[in-house]
Phi, psi and omega in degrees: 000135181291158178300316182297316181293317179299319178296320180296319181293320178296318179296321180296320181294318184284323187258001183055040178270174177250125177295140194228157172050244187295327177295313177299318180300319179296315180294332180277359173110004181290144172263180173067029175273125183283119180296341183278346178284144178293148175290154182231141180228150164264124184226128186283336179197181176104174183274163177299155179242127181301130178082001181238132175272122183258131174244135174249115189212165178277127178232134175268156183303323182277007174259014180232138173223181179236136175233118183055037178082359182260129177288125180225159174291146180296163178306318181294317180291323177298318177297319178302318181284315181297322182289345181264348181288146187305138177109100183298314183299313180298321180296317180296317179302314183291321179287325173304312182295318181295315179294323178296321184281329189247348185075019181299138181254155179303320182299326179294320180289319180301325180296322178289320178301317183297327182274350180237041179303138179090357179295149180299135178086005185293328179295314178298318182303317180297321177295317181299317183297333177288343184254349186290138176218111182292353178286343179295131183249009175196159177302323182290329174294320177297314180299319179299314180299320180294324177299317181293316181294318180301325184286345181100007177287158177302142180296124182283156171271139181265152175052065179273129178269128184250131176239155176276182185295342178265002179087011179277137180296132178251308184190167170240120184262152186301312182196161178166198183233101188298321181301323185260359180054047175239128182232151176238129182231133175269128179253116174287177185301325184294339177291340182254335187257340181265112183302320181294317178295322179298318179295317178299320181295320180297314180295319180297317180298318180297320180293320178295318180295325179292339177269005176091011182270141170259129184244122174258118182263139185234139175243169180296324179295319178296317179299319186281317190252339184216056179299332178298327178296318179299314181298316180299319182291319179294315180300316180298318181292318179294317180297318179296330181277354178097009179289128182282080179264125180290143177232135000288158180296149178253098182304135180264345179220178179302141178275006177301151179301141178297136183289000000 
């Protein structure tokens, strides 16, 4: 358990506060929680707590549940709060992870939005909810998807299962367009530095290609420094496969680099 999370839980027990946002997300099973971020609590009264970010907000009784005896905001309420915090990309990443871990549905979040109309950050939250995909299994997969959507490419489907002509399982790809057999995969550092993983990747790629799939591989450096290269490669693969993509692309969101 991280220092911040442990401190938040102790504070919650002593102050009868509700663990909030990233702390709640961690307790609800989310991965990718940064230990360096301060813990956050919803607290109805009392003095500030060193090392803890305190939020005073309206909570309904059915927006609270218990995890391991600790009162936390429900998945829907946690999503409502995370999605309103500044930064669209960060909000989408956090909600992707939360929905992936809990099976949270859009309708559950919409119900909380409807009862808190006018809350600060609600406009951003509505934009974020249009971008959330629980199929993302890492922050970098979310960032990759956002780069594609921002450029105006068709929204990819996440976690596509590929079978050969005999129905044998071949692979599950991060995201792509099944009709056109084009996939985009984010490769973490271990895909390049681990010899055994590298061998598995080579064999896997050959099997996917034998099934007619085009695979565009993405690294963190490409995402950060050359997202245009990723977009060009995906566009070329989709066009070659016969996908009717209009040119020039019509960006649906800001073309600024993903945070």
